[in-house]
Backbone and ligand atoms as CSV (ligand in chain L), in Angstrom:
chain,resi,resn,atom,element,x,y,z
A,1,MET,N,N,-0.819,26.185,19.939
A,1,MET,CA,C,0.451,25.454,19.777
A,1,MET,C,C,0.200,23.946,19.822
A,2,ILE,N,N,0.845,23.239,18.890
A,2,ILE,CA,C,0.707,21.779,18.874
A,2,ILE,C,C,2.105,21.176,19.004
A,3,ASN,N,N,2.291,20.336,20.004
A,3,ASN,CA,C,3.557,19.624,20.130
A,3,ASN,C,C,3.297,18.129,20.038
A,4,LEU,N,N,3.960,17.499,19.058
A,4,LEU,CA,C,3.760,16.069,18.845
A,4,LEU,C,C,5.084,15.341,18.972
A,5,LEU,N,N,4.995,14.105,19.428
A,5,LEU,CA,C,6.181,13.261,19.453
A,5,LEU,C,C,5.892,11.995,18.653
A,6,PHE,N,N,6.807,11.663,17.740
A,6,PHE,CA,C,6.721,10.404,17.004
A,6,PHE,C,C,7.688,9.420,17.651
A,7,LEU,N,N,7.149,8.296,18.058
A,7,LEU,CA,C,7.961,7.305,18.752
A,7,LEU,C,C,7.861,5.986,17.976
A,8,ALA,N,N,9.001,5.454,17.545
A,8,ALA,CA,C,8.954,4.210,16.769
A,8,ALA,C,C,10.342,3.643,16.604
A,9,ARG,N,N,10.371,2.337,16.260
A,9,ARG,CA,C,11.645,1.724,15.909
A,9,ARG,C,C,12.238,2.464,14.717
A,10,PRO,N,N,13.585,2.394,14.582
A,10,PRO,CA,C,14.175,2.956,13.363
A,10,PRO,C,C,13.518,2.284,12.158
A,11,GLY,N,N,13.283,3.059,11.113
A,11,GLY,CA,C,12.746,2.479,9.880
A,11,GLY,C,C,11.234,2.390,9.830
A,12,ALA,N,N,10.552,2.851,10.870
A,12,ALA,CA,C,9.082,2.750,10.883
A,12,ALA,C,C,8.427,3.795,9.982
A,13,GLY,N,N,9.212,4.761,9.556
A,13,GLY,CA,C,8.663,5.807,8.679
A,13,GLY,C,C,8.302,7.062,9.440
A,14,LYS,N,N,8.831,7.200,10.647
A,14,LYS,CA,C,8.436,8.375,11.437
A,14,LYS,C,C,8.987,9.672,10.832
A,15,GLY,N,N,10.173,9.592,10.237
A,15,GLY,CA,C,10.747,10.783,9.613
A,15,GLY,C,C,9.885,11.260,8.447
A,16,THR,N,N,9.471,10.322,7.624
A,16,THR,CA,C,8.632,10.642,6.457
A,16,THR,C,C,7.323,11.269,6.907
A,17,GLN,N,N,6.671,10.635,7.867
A,17,GLN,CA,C,5.365,11.144,8.319
A,17,GLN,C,C,5.522,12.471,9.063
A,18,ALA,N,N,6.574,12.574,9.864
A,18,ALA,CA,C,6.790,13.807,10.627
A,18,ALA,C,C,6.948,14.988,9.671
A,19,LYS,N,N,7.683,14.757,8.583
A,19,LYS,CA,C,7.907,15.810,7.589
A,19,LYS,C,C,6.578,16.253,6.963
A,20,LEU,N,N,5.765,15.268,6.581
A,20,LEU,CA,C,4.482,15.582,5.922
A,20,LEU,C,C,3.532,16.323,6.855
A,21,ILE,N,N,3.460,15.842,8.092
A,21,ILE,CA,C,2.537,16.455,9.059
A,21,ILE,C,C,3.026,17.858,9.452
A,22,ALA,N,N,4.341,18.000,9.551
A,22,ALA,CA,C,4.900,19.329,9.886
A,22,ALA,C,C,4.512,20.337,8.808
A,23,LYS,N,N,4.603,19.909,7.554
A,23,LYS,CA,C,4.288,20.807,6.432
A,23,LYS,C,C,2.803,21.174,6.468
A,24,LYS,N,N,1.965,20.166,6.656
A,24,LYS,CA,C,0.516,20.417,6.632
A,24,LYS,C,C,0.084,21.385,7.752
A,25,PHE,N,N,0.640,21.187,8.957
A,25,PHE,CA,C,0.165,21.972,10.106
A,25,PHE,C,C,1.119,23.109,10.499
A,26,ASN,N,N,2.091,23.376,9.630
A,26,ASN,CA,C,3.030,24.466,9.869
A,26,ASN,C,C,3.782,24.327,11.209
A,27,LEU,N,N,4.279,23.136,11.439
A,27,LEU,CA,C,5.026,22.863,12.675
A,27,LEU,C,C,6.510,22.704,12.323
A,28,ILE,N,N,7.357,22.884,13.312
A,28,ILE,CA,C,8.789,22.700,13.061
A,28,ILE,C,C,9.172,21.256,13.367
A,29,HIS,N,N,9.773,20.625,12.356
A,29,HIS,CA,C,10.155,19.215,12.477
A,29,HIS,C,C,11.563,19.133,13.064
A,30,LEU,N,N,11.668,18.594,14.262
A,30,LEU,CA,C,12.991,18.441,14.871
A,30,LEU,C,C,13.380,16.966,14.879
A,31,SER,N,N,14.226,16.590,13.936
A,31,SER,CA,C,14.716,15.210,13.886
A,31,SER,C,C,16.093,15.179,14.527
A,32,SER,N,N,16.188,14.530,15.677
A,32,SER,CA,C,17.475,14.544,16.395
A,32,SER,C,C,18.564,13.876,15.568
A,33,GLY,N,N,18.223,12.781,14.869
A,33,GLY,CA,C,19.216,12.090,14.048
A,33,GLY,C,C,19.742,13.004,12.949
A,34,SER,N,N,18.822,13.727,12.273
A,34,SER,CA,C,19.268,14.635,11.191
A,34,SER,C,C,20.104,15.771,11.757
A,35,LEU,N,N,19.684,16.294,12.911
A,35,LEU,CA,C,20.453,17.398,13.510
A,35,LEU,C,C,21.877,16.940,13.825
A,36,LEU,N,N,21.986,15.708,14.325
A,36,LEU,CA,C,23.324,15.184,14.639
A,36,LEU,C,C,24.139,14.972,13.363
A,37,ARG,N,N,23.471,14.436,12.322
A,37,ARG,CA,C,24.191,14.233,11.059
A,37,ARG,C,C,24.679,15.571,10.485
A,38,GLN,N,N,23.856,16.618,10.639
A,38,GLN,CA,C,24.283,17.949,10.142
A,38,GLN,C,C,25.535,18.427,10.882
A,39,GLU,N,N,25.557,18.168,12.198
A,39,GLU,CA,C,26.732,18.592,12.993
A,39,GLU,C,C,27.975,17.842,12.525
A,40,ILE,N,N,27.800,16.544,12.216
A,40,ILE,CA,C,28.948,15.738,11.770
A,40,ILE,C,C,29.444,16.245,10.418
A,41,THR,N,N,28.496,16.471,9.494
A,41,THR,CA,C,28.879,16.945,8.153
A,41,THR,C,C,29.572,18.305,8.224
A,42,ALA,N,N,29.069,19.169,9.111
A,42,ALA,CA,C,29.654,20.511,9.223
A,42,ALA,C,C,30.997,20.489,9.967
A,43,GLY,N,N,31.312,19.325,10.565
A,43,GLY,CA,C,32.595,19.201,11.280
A,43,GLY,C,C,32.681,20.075,12.510
A,44,THR,N,N,31.545,20.323,13.177
A,44,THR,CA,C,31.576,21.144,14.395
A,44,THR,C,C,32.216,20.341,15.533
A,45,GLU,N,N,32.470,21.029,16.638
A,45,GLU,CA,C,33.075,20.356,17.800
A,45,GLU,C,C,32.154,19.212,18.265
A,46,LEU,N,N,30.849,19.514,18.314
A,46,LEU,CA,C,29.887,18.485,18.712
A,46,LEU,C,C,29.899,17.334,17.704
A,47,GLY,N,N,29.913,17.679,16.414
A,47,GLY,CA,C,29.913,16.667,15.360
A,47,GLY,C,C,31.089,15.709,15.497
A,48,ASN,N,N,32.262,16.260,15.756
A,48,ASN,CA,C,33.448,15.405,15.888
A,48,ASN,C,C,33.361,14.510,17.116
A,49,LYS,N,N,32.722,15.037,18.165
A,49,LYS,CA,C,32.597,14.283,19.418
A,49,LYS,C,C,31.705,13.052,19.235
A,50,ILE,N,N,30.668,13.192,18.407
A,50,ILE,CA,C,29.643,12.131,18.351
A,50,ILE,C,C,29.759,11.230,17.122
A,51,LYS,N,N,30.687,11.561,16.224
A,51,LYS,CA,C,30.785,10.863,14.937
A,51,LYS,C,C,30.803,9.345,15.100
A,52,ASP,N,N,31.718,8.843,15.939
A,52,ASP,CA,C,31.872,7.399,16.067
A,52,ASP,C,C,30.663,6.764,16.729
A,53,THR,N,N,30.087,7.474,17.684
A,53,THR,CA,C,28.914,6.939,18.385
A,53,THR,C,C,27.771,6.724,17.406
A,54,GLN,N,N,27.537,7.696,16.556
A,54,GLN,CA,C,26.392,7.583,15.653
A,54,GLN,C,C,26.609,6.456,14.648
A,55,ILE,N,N,27.827,6.279,14.195
A,55,ILE,CA,C,28.097,5.230,13.204
A,55,ILE,C,C,27.830,3.838,13.781
A,56,THR,N,N,28.112,3.649,15.073
A,56,THR,CA,C,27.895,2.326,15.664
A,56,THR,C,C,26.448,2.110,16.089
A,57,GLY,N,N,25.644,3.150,16.048
A,57,GLY,CA,C,24.234,3.005,16.432
A,57,GLY,C,C,23.985,3.212,17.916
A,58,GLU,N,N,25.072,3.437,18.688
A,58,GLU,CA,C,24.900,3.730,20.123
A,58,GLU,C,C,24.230,5.091,20.277
A,59,LEU,N,N,23.686,5.333,21.445
A,59,LEU,CA,C,23.076,6.645,21.679
A,59,LEU,C,C,24.146,7.649,22.082
A,60,VAL,N,N,24.021,8.873,21.602
A,60,VAL,CA,C,24.918,9.922,22.096
A,60,VAL,C,C,24.426,10.321,23.494
A,61,SER,N,N,25.253,11.053,24.235
A,61,SER,CA,C,24.909,11.284,25.646
A,61,SER,C,C,23.641,12.132,25.787
A,62,ASP,N,N,22.888,11.828,26.839
A,62,ASP,CA,C,21.647,12.563,27.104
A,62,ASP,C,C,21.922,14.064,27.160
A,63,HIS,N,N,23.007,14.402,27.842
A,63,HIS,CA,C,23.317,15.809,28.046
A,63,HIS,C,C,23.467,16.549,26.710
A,64,LEU,N,N,24.236,15.942,25.787
A,64,LEU,CA,C,24.487,16.600,24.492
A,64,LEU,C,C,23.206,16.780,23.694
A,65,ILE,N,N,22.405,15.721,23.647
A,65,ILE,CA,C,21.211,15.797,22.798
A,65,ILE,C,C,20.164,16.736,23.417
A,66,ILE,N,N,20.087,16.752,24.728
A,66,ILE,CA,C,19.119,17.650,25.387
A,66,ILE,C,C,19.494,19.112,25.099
A,67,GLU,N,N,20.799,19.402,25.177
A,67,GLU,CA,C,21.253,20.779,24.882
A,67,GLU,C,C,20.938,21.167,23.440
A,68,LEU,N,N,21.183,20.218,22.523
A,68,LEU,CA,C,20.949,20.484,21.100
A,68,LEU,C,C,19.471,20.813,20.857
A,69,ILE,N,N,18.589,20.020,21.427
A,69,ILE,CA,C,17.147,20.238,21.225
A,69,ILE,C,C,16.700,21.538,21.898
A,70,LYS,N,N,17.213,21.767,23.097
A,70,LYS,CA,C,16.863,22.998,23.826
A,70,LYS,C,C,17.207,24.215,22.967
A,71,ASN,N,N,18.399,24.182,22.347
A,71,ASN,CA,C,18.821,25.304,21.505
A,71,ASN,C,C,17.884,25.507,20.327
A,72,LYS,N,N,17.409,24.411,19.761
A,72,LYS,CA,C,16.497,24.523,18.610
A,72,LYS,C,C,15.166,25.147,19.036
A,73,LEU,N,N,14.727,24.844,20.241
A,73,LEU,CA,C,13.470,25.438,20.720
A,73,LEU,C,C,13.661,26.942,20.924
A,74,VAL,N,N,14.810,27.301,21.480
A,74,VAL,CA,C,15.099,28.720,21.707
A,74,VAL,C,C,15.223,29.465,20.374
A,75,ASP,N,N,15.782,28.772,19.359
A,75,ASP,CA,C,15.969,29.400,18.038
A,75,ASP,C,C,14.651,29.700,17.331
A,76,ASN,N,N,13.562,29.095,17.783
A,76,ASN,CA,C,12.273,29.232,17.087
A,76,ASN,C,C,11.168,29.727,18.018
A,77,PRO,N,N,11.314,30.956,18.537
A,77,PRO,CA,C,10.358,31.424,19.551
A,77,PRO,C,C,8.945,31.629,19.005
A,78,LYS,N,N,8.830,31.802,17.675
A,78,LYS,CA,C,7.498,32.087,17.125
A,78,LYS,C,C,6.828,30.847,16.535
A,79,ALA,N,N,7.403,29.691,16.775
A,79,ALA,CA,C,6.860,28.465,16.162
A,79,ALA,C,C,5.428,28.199,16.612
A,80,GLU,N,N,4.651,27.642,15.685
A,80,GLU,CA,C,3.272,27.261,16.045
A,80,GLU,C,C,3.233,25.895,16.719
A,81,GLY,N,N,4.376,25.245,16.743
A,81,GLY,CA,C,4.461,23.947,17.404
A,81,GLY,C,C,5.634,23.154,16.851
A,82,PHE,N,N,5.907,22.030,17.484
A,82,PHE,CA,C,7.067,21.218,17.103
A,82,PHE,C,C,6.666,19.758,16.947
A,83,ILE,N,N,7.362,19.100,16.035
A,83,ILE,CA,C,7.258,17.640,15.979
A,83,ILE,C,C,8.609,17.079,16.388
A,84,PHE,N,N,8.618,16.335,17.448
A,84,PHE,CA,C,9.853,15.705,17.921
A,84,PHE,C,C,9.949,14.323,17.292
A,85,ASP,N,N,11.068,14.097,16.592
A,85,ASP,CA,C,11.255,12.853,15.843
A,85,ASP,C,C,12.620,12.283,16.228
A,86,GLY,N,N,12.615,11.195,16.988
A,86,GLY,CA,C,13.894,10.585,17.394
A,86,GLY,C,C,14.393,11.095,18.737
A,87,PHE,N,N,13.705,12.046,19.296
A,87,PHE,CA,C,13.999,12.581,20.627
A,87,PHE,C,C,12.674,12.777,21.346
A,88,PRO,N,N,12.506,12.344,22.558
A,88,PRO,CA,C,13.454,11.652,23.434
A,88,PRO,C,C,13.568,10.166,23.102
A,89,ARG,N,N,14.717,9.607,23.461
A,89,ARG,CA,C,14.953,8.180,23.254
A,89,ARG,C,C,15.260,7.466,24.576
A,90,THR,N,N,15.375,8.210,25.659
A,90,THR,CA,C,15.608,7.606,26.982
A,90,THR,C,C,14.671,8.310,27.978
A,91,LEU,N,N,14.520,7.656,29.125
A,91,LEU,CA,C,13.662,8.223,30.159
A,91,LEU,C,C,14.171,9.593,30.606
A,92,LYS,N,N,15.493,9.680,30.730
A,92,LYS,CA,C,16.087,10.946,31.162
A,92,LYS,C,C,15.768,12.070,30.166
A,93,GLN,N,N,15.826,11.743,28.881
A,93,GLN,CA,C,15.499,12.751,27.855
A,93,GLN,C,C,14.021,13.126,27.918
A,94,ALA,N,N,13.164,12.125,28.176
A,94,ALA,CA,C,11.717,12.398,28.241
A,94,ALA,C,C,11.409,13.337,29.406
A,95,GLU,N,N,12.058,13.075,30.533
A,95,GLU,CA,C,11.827,13.931,31.707
A,95,GLU,C,C,12.320,15.353,31.432
A,96,ALA,N,N,13.469,15.432,30.737
A,96,ALA,CA,C,14.016,16.760,30.415
A,96,ALA,C,C,13.071,17.502,29.473
A,97,LEU,N,N,12.528,16.803,28.487
A,97,LEU,CA,C,11.621,17.461,27.535
A,97,LEU,C,C,10.352,17.934,28.251
A,98,ASP,N,N,9.811,17.089,29.107
A,98,ASP,CA,C,8.620,17.498,29.873
A,98,ASP,C,C,8.896,18.793,30.622
A,99,LYS,N,N,10.062,18.830,31.249
A,99,LYS,CA,C,10.416,19.997,32.055
A,99,LYS,C,C,10.517,21.247,31.167
A,100,ILE,N,N,11.173,21.098,30.039
A,100,ILE,CA,C,11.347,22.254,29.132
A,100,ILE,C,C,9.980,22.750,28.656
A,101,LEU,N,N,9.103,21.799,28.267
A,101,LEU,CA,C,7.810,22.203,27.701
A,101,LEU,C,C,6.872,22.761,28.767
A,102,VAL,N,N,6.983,22.260,29.979
A,102,VAL,CA,C,6.162,22.806,31.062
A,102,VAL,C,C,6.578,24.254,31.321
A,103,GLU,N,N,7.910,24.482,31.271
A,103,GLU,CA,C,8.388,25.863,31.459
A,103,GLU,C,C,7.834,26.772,30.366
A,104,LYS,N,N,7.690,26.221,29.160
A,104,LYS,CA,C,7.153,27.016,28.044
A,104,LYS,C,C,5.619,27.051,28.086
A,105,LYS,N,N,5.051,26.296,28.982
A,105,LYS,CA,C,3.603,26.201,29.165
A,105,LYS,C,C,2.877,25.537,27.997
A,106,TYR,N,N,3.622,24.810,27.153
A,106,TYR,CA,C,2.982,24.082,26.057
A,106,TYR,C,C,3.434,22.633,26.064
A,107,PRO,N,N,2.837,21.802,26.892
A,107,PRO,CA,C,3.283,20.405,26.957
A,107,PRO,C,C,2.956,19.637,25.673
A,108,LEU,N,N,3.436,18.412,25.608
A,108,LEU,CA,C,3.137,17.559,24.456
A,108,LEU,C,C,1.648,17.294,24.385
A,109,ASN,N,N,1.063,17.391,23.190
A,109,ASN,CA,C,-0.352,17.055,23.031
A,109,ASN,C,C,-0.533,15.546,22.883
A,110,LEU,N,N,0.372,14.959,22.074
A,110,LEU,CA,C,0.155,13.576,21.682
A,110,LEU,C,C,1.481,12.879,21.387
A,111,VAL,N,N,1.532,11.592,21.738
A,111,VAL,CA,C,2.696,10.778,21.387
A,111,VAL,C,C,2.218,9.702,20.413
A,112,ILE,N,N,2.690,9.789,19.184
A,112,ILE,CA,C,2.231,8.871,18.139
A,112,ILE,C,C,3.225,7.724,18.013
A,113,VAL,N,N,2.744,6.513,18.278
A,113,VAL,CA,C,3.608,5.334,18.172
A,113,VAL,C,C,3.308,4.651,16.847
A,114,LEU,N,N,4.316,4.580,15.979
A,114,LEU,CA,C,4.142,3.884,14.693
A,114,LEU,C,C,4.658,2.460,14.888
A,115,ASP,N,N,3.737,1.503,14.832
A,115,ASP,CA,C,4.121,0.115,15.124
A,115,ASP,C,C,4.623,-0.621,13.884
A,116,ILE,N,N,5.857,-1.158,13.975
A,116,ILE,CA,C,6.315,-2.136,12.980
A,116,ILE,C,C,7.114,-3.218,13.727
A,117,THR,N,N,7.235,-4.407,13.122
A,117,THR,CA,C,7.965,-5.490,13.773
A,117,THR,C,C,9.471,-5.323,13.528
A,118,ALA,N,N,10.279,-6.064,14.321
A,118,ALA,CA,C,11.737,-6.000,14.166
A,118,ALA,C,C,12.135,-6.509,12.778
A,119,LYS,N,N,11.373,-7.511,12.262
A,119,LYS,CA,C,11.686,-8.079,10.949
A,119,LYS,C,C,11.463,-7.034,9.840
A,120,GLU,N,N,10.353,-6.350,9.949
A,120,GLU,CA,C,10.021,-5.311,8.970
A,120,GLU,C,C,11.057,-4.175,9.038
A,121,MET,N,N,11.492,-3.885,10.255
A,121,MET,CA,C,12.491,-2.826,10.447
A,121,MET,C,C,13.775,-3.161,9.660
A,122,MET,N,N,14.229,-4.405,9.800
A,122,MET,CA,C,15.456,-4.829,9.108
A,122,MET,C,C,15.272,-4.700,7.596
A,123,LYS,N,N,14.135,-5.191,7.106
A,123,LYS,CA,C,13.869,-5.173,5.660
A,123,LYS,C,C,13.905,-3.729,5.123
A,124,ARG,N,N,13.212,-2.849,5.836
A,124,ARG,CA,C,13.121,-1.463,5.349
A,124,ARG,C,C,14.460,-0.746,5.396
A,125,LEU,N,N,15.204,-0.967,6.495
A,125,LEU,CA,C,16.469,-0.223,6.612
A,125,LEU,C,C,17.504,-0.717,5.609
A,126,LEU,N,N,17.469,-2.021,5.312
A,126,LEU,CA,C,18.421,-2.530,4.319
A,126,LEU,C,C,18.082,-1.979,2.942
A,127,SER,N,N,16.798,-1.811,2.658
A,127,SER,CA,C,16.490,-1.229,1.337
A,127,SER,C,C,16.772,0.273,1.330
A,128,ARG,N,N,16.587,0.939,2.489
A,128,ARG,CA,C,16.937,2.366,2.555
A,128,ARG,C,C,18.450,2.564,2.338
A,129,ALA,N,N,19.240,1.596,2.847
A,129,ALA,CA,C,20.702,1.702,2.723
A,129,ALA,C,C,21.109,1.834,1.265
A,130,LYS,N,N,20.382,1.107,0.397
A,130,LYS,CA,C,20.736,1.142,-1.036
A,130,LYS,C,C,20.433,2.519,-1.636
A,131,ILE,N,N,19.445,3.200,-1.081
A,131,ILE,CA,C,19.054,4.499,-1.643
A,131,ILE,C,C,19.843,5.644,-1.008
A,132,GLU,N,N,19.886,5.658,0.341
A,132,GLU,CA,C,20.473,6.823,1.030
A,132,GLU,C,C,21.936,6.639,1.419
A,133,GLY,N,N,22.371,5.383,1.521
A,133,GLY,CA,C,23.764,5.104,1.875
A,133,GLY,C,C,24.166,5.576,3.264
A,134,ARG,N,N,23.231,5.531,4.218
A,134,ARG,CA,C,23.593,5.931,5.588
A,134,ARG,C,C,24.522,4.903,6.198
A,135,GLN,N,N,25.573,5.392,6.887
A,135,GLN,CA,C,26.590,4.473,7.400
A,135,GLN,C,C,26.056,3.536,8.487
A,136,ASP,N,N,24.961,3.954,9.153
A,136,ASP,CA,C,24.447,3.109,10.234
A,136,ASP,C,C,23.319,2.184,9.750
A,137,ASP,N,N,23.071,2.138,8.429
A,137,ASP,CA,C,22.086,1.209,7.893
A,137,ASP,C,C,22.768,-0.048,7.357
A,138,ASN,N,N,23.442,-0.788,8.227
A,138,ASN,CA,C,23.961,-2.103,7.835
A,138,ASN,C,C,23.474,-3.110,8.874
A,139,GLU,N,N,23.503,-4.392,8.490
A,139,GLU,CA,C,22.807,-5.396,9.294
A,139,GLU,C,C,23.216,-5.384,10.772
A,140,GLU,N,N,24.503,-5.316,11.014
A,140,GLU,CA,C,24.998,-5.368,12.403
A,140,GLU,C,C,24.501,-4.157,13.219
A,141,THR,N,N,24.628,-2.978,12.612
A,141,THR,CA,C,24.215,-1.762,13.327
A,141,THR,C,C,22.702,-1.696,13.495
A,142,ILE,N,N,21.976,-2.196,12.491
A,142,ILE,CA,C,20.509,-2.184,12.598
A,142,ILE,C,C,20.079,-3.034,13.797
A,143,LYS,N,N,20.732,-4.220,13.936
A,143,LYS,CA,C,20.397,-5.082,15.085
A,143,LYS,C,C,20.681,-4.365,16.398
A,144,ALA,N,N,21.831,-3.710,16.457
A,144,ALA,CA,C,22.199,-2.979,17.685
A,144,ALA,C,C,21.182,-1.874,17.966
A,145,ARG,N,N,20.750,-1.167,16.922
A,145,ARG,CA,C,19.792,-0.062,17.113
A,145,ARG,C,C,18.443,-0.608,17.589
A,146,GLY,N,N,18.076,-1.803,17.077
A,146,GLY,CA,C,16.824,-2.426,17.514
A,146,GLY,C,C,16.876,-2.752,19.001
A,147,LYS,N,N,18.026,-3.298,19.428
A,147,LYS,CA,C,18.190,-3.653,20.855
A,147,LYS,C,C,18.132,-2.410,21.728
A,148,ILE,N,N,18.801,-1.374,21.267
A,148,ILE,CA,C,18.809,-0.114,22.031
A,148,ILE,C,C,17.387,0.437,22.131
A,149,TYR,N,N,16.639,0.317,21.027
A,149,TYR,CA,C,15.247,0.794,21.063
A,149,TYR,C,C,14.469,0.014,22.130
A,150,ASP,N,N,14.591,-1.328,22.092
A,150,ASP,CA,C,13.829,-2.151,23.048
A,150,ASP,C,C,14.203,-1.802,24.486
A,151,GLN,N,N,15.490,-1.604,24.705
A,151,GLN,CA,C,15.980,-1.400,26.069
A,151,GLN,C,C,15.716,0.025,26.593
A,152,HIS,N,N,16.004,1.018,25.777
A,152,HIS,CA,C,15.946,2.397,26.289
A,152,HIS,C,C,14.714,3.183,25.874
A,153,THR,N,N,14.217,2.927,24.654
A,153,THR,CA,C,13.173,3.812,24.121
A,153,THR,C,C,11.770,3.240,24.319
A,154,GLU,N,N,11.632,1.922,24.165
A,154,GLU,CA,C,10.289,1.361,24.319
A,154,GLU,C,C,9.671,1.671,25.684
A,155,PRO,N,N,10.461,1.673,26.772
A,155,PRO,CA,C,9.871,2.032,28.081
A,155,PRO,C,C,9.182,3.403,28.102
A,156,LEU,N,N,9.499,4.247,27.125
A,156,LEU,CA,C,8.838,5.565,27.090
A,156,LEU,C,C,7.340,5.434,26.798
A,157,ILE,N,N,6.968,4.320,26.155
A,157,ILE,CA,C,5.534,4.131,25.854
A,157,ILE,C,C,4.764,4.068,27.180
A,158,GLU,N,N,5.325,3.332,28.124
A,158,GLU,CA,C,4.695,3.234,29.457
A,158,GLU,C,C,4.660,4.608,30.143
A,159,TYR,N,N,5.763,5.314,30.008
A,159,TYR,CA,C,5.894,6.650,30.620
A,159,TYR,C,C,4.785,7.577,30.117
A,160,TYR,N,N,4.558,7.571,28.786
A,160,TYR,CA,C,3.541,8.469,28.218
A,160,TYR,C,C,2.130,7.915,28.358
A,161,LYS,N,N,2.024,6.579,28.534
A,161,LYS,CA,C,0.690,6.000,28.796
A,161,LYS,C,C,0.146,6.574,30.088
A,162,LYS,N,N,1.031,6.718,31.057
A,162,LYS,CA,C,0.625,7.276,32.353
A,162,LYS,C,C,0.131,8.703,32.197
A,163,GLN,N,N,0.569,9.374,31.141
A,163,GLN,CA,C,0.105,10.749,30.886
A,163,GLN,C,C,-1.072,10.768,29.902
A,164,ASN,N,N,-1.559,9.567,29.546
A,164,ASN,CA,C,-2.683,9.447,28.587
A,164,ASN,C,C,-2.417,10.116,27.259
A,165,LYS,N,N,-1.188,9.965,26.765
A,165,LYS,CA,C,-0.858,10.694,25.531
A,165,LYS,C,C,-0.601,9.784,24.337
A,166,ILE,N,N,-0.633,8.476,24.572
A,166,ILE,CA,C,-0.231,7.549,23.506
A,166,ILE,C,C,-1.356,7.277,22.518
A,167,ILE,N,N,-0.984,7.268,21.234
A,167,ILE,CA,C,-1.901,6.747,20.231
A,167,ILE,C,C,-1.099,5.810,19.314
A,168,ASN,N,N,-1.607,4.586,19.125
A,168,ASN,CA,C,-0.893,3.605,18.302
A,168,ASN,C,C,-1.409,3.618,16.870
A,169,ILE,N,N,-0.476,3.609,15.928
A,169,ILE,CA,C,-0.835,3.587,14.508
A,169,ILE,C,C,-0.088,2.420,13.861
A,170,ASP,N,N,-0.792,1.671,13.027
A,170,ASP,CA,C,-0.156,0.555,12.331
A,170,ASP,C,C,0.777,1.121,11.252
A,171,GLY,N,N,2.090,0.946,11.467
A,171,GLY,CA,C,3.073,1.524,10.542
A,171,GLY,C,C,3.373,0.631,9.356
A,172,ASP,N,N,2.755,-0.553,9.345
A,172,ASP,CA,C,3.045,-1.509,8.283
A,172,ASP,C,C,2.034,-1.351,7.138
A,173,ARG,N,N,1.861,-0.119,6.677
A,173,ARG,CA,C,0.913,0.179,5.596
A,173,ARG,C,C,1.515,1.223,4.663
A,174,GLU,N,N,0.793,1.512,3.594
A,174,GLU,CA,C,1.290,2.526,2.648
A,174,GLU,C,C,1.410,3.887,3.333
A,175,VAL,N,N,2.398,4.645,2.879
A,175,VAL,CA,C,2.653,5.982,3.441
A,175,VAL,C,C,1.376,6.833,3.442
A,176,THR,N,N,0.618,6.793,2.335
A,176,THR,CA,C,-0.568,7.668,2.219
A,176,THR,C,C,-1.660,7.277,3.225
A,177,LYS,N,N,-1.788,5.964,3.476
A,177,LYS,CA,C,-2.822,5.513,4.426
A,177,LYS,C,C,-2.465,5.977,5.846
A,178,ILE,N,N,-1.202,5.843,6.185
A,178,ILE,CA,C,-0.756,6.268,7.521
A,178,ILE,C,C,-0.938,7.782,7.654
A,179,TYR,N,N,-0.551,8.493,6.594
A,179,TYR,CA,C,-0.680,9.957,6.608
A,179,TYR,C,C,-2.145,10.371,6.813
A,180,ASP,N,N,-3.071,9.709,6.098
A,180,ASP,CA,C,-4.498,10.063,6.232
A,180,ASP,C,C,-4.960,9.923,7.688
A,181,ASP,N,N,-4.540,8.842,8.336
A,181,ASP,CA,C,-4.901,8.646,9.752
A,181,ASP,C,C,-4.350,9.787,10.609
A,182,LEU,N,N,-3.067,10.097,10.371
A,182,LEU,CA,C,-2.422,11.124,11.196
A,182,LEU,C,C,-3.044,12.495,10.966
A,183,ASP,N,N,-3.344,12.773,9.709
A,183,ASP,CA,C,-3.953,14.055,9.343
A,183,ASP,C,C,-5.276,14.234,10.106
A,184,ARG,N,N,-6.069,13.172,10.107
A,184,ARG,CA,C,-7.374,13.212,10.786
A,184,ARG,C,C,-7.186,13.440,12.293
A,185,ILE,N,N,-6.233,12.725,12.873
A,185,ILE,CA,C,-6.018,12.814,14.327
A,185,ILE,C,C,-5.526,14.218,14.727
A,186,VAL,N,N,-4.537,14.711,13.966
A,186,VAL,CA,C,-3.952,16.016,14.329
A,186,VAL,C,C,-4.964,17.144,14.073
A,187,SER,N,N,-5.798,16.978,13.055
A,187,SER,CA,C,-6.819,18.001,12.765
A,187,SER,C,C,-7.781,18.188,13.937
A,188,GLN,N,N,-7.940,17.128,14.717
A,188,GLN,CA,C,-8.894,17.203,15.831
A,188,GLN,C,C,-8.306,17.812,17.097
A,189,LEU,N,N,-7.008,18.112,17.079
A,189,LEU,CA,C,-6.390,18.636,18.320
A,189,LEU,C,C,-6.782,20.087,18.551
L,1,LIG,P1,P,17.988,8.416,13.696
L,1,LIG,O1,O,18.256,9.219,12.460
L,1,LIG,O2,O,16.869,8.956,14.517
L,1,LIG,O3,O,17.839,6.949,13.402
L,1,LIG,O4,O,19.284,8.560,14.620
L,1,LIG,C1,C,20.564,8.116,14.174
L,1,LIG,C2,C,21.530,8.005,15.336
L,1,LIG,O5,O,21.706,9.300,15.953
L,1,LIG,C3,C,21.117,7.093,16.472
L,1,LIG,O6,O,21.411,5.739,16.209
L,1,LIG,C4,C,21.959,7.669,17.622
L,1,LIG,O7,O,23.317,7.319,17.480
L,1,LIG,C5,C,21.854,9.159,17.368
L,1,LIG,N1,N,20.677,9.760,18.029
L,1,LIG,C6,C,19.585,10.297,17.401
L,1,LIG,N2,N,18.699,10.763,18.292
L,1,LIG,C7,C,19.230,10.507,19.520
L,1,LIG,C8,C,18.769,10.730,20.849
L,1,LIG,N3,N,17.585,11.293,21.102
L,1,LIG,N4,N,19.566,10.335,21.867
L,1,LIG,C9,C,20.775,9.777,21.634
L,1,LIG,N5,N,21.252,9.507,20.402
L,1,LIG,C10,C,20.502,9.885,19.346
């Protein structure tokens, strides 16, 4: 079993890489942002609860997102492993994930940090907005999401450093170059 976590600012390309690596190694890609968007589109009770939060770029509650991810793990008992993308985003979520994975006896193997600057993040998300039309890809919300990342999510790097799980990858390169690095690293696990 291989469990990987992609940790990065919004727009670093973690979704793209997570998808490619999941396909190559037959892992289940769990993107918390996509899962939440699916709930909103489907108009579920959870979707209606979080709709406004997601549009403003604020984080949805730890409790809701932890339950959502837990359910996805339960739904896939035969998985060869998972790629966590966008979850955990707070210390509380990280502790909850550790606890869940320890209970399953398959802790995280590696935490991949894709490094990009705040300036690059803005540039990429504004160009993504033109293609995908996501409601939270506008200048004001992007700034808010960057601040939230710095405040709540970046501290997770320290948390996982203590577990010797961090690997830094330069995210400011072509998709194929980043993928080649990741492919090599994951192949060695
Ligand atoms: P993403 O697609 O990962 O950029 O996530 C889009 C939005 O979904 C975020 O700005 C948050 O509002 C919400 N979200 C995604 N993942 C989480 C999480 N782990 N904890 C709280 N909110 C989340």
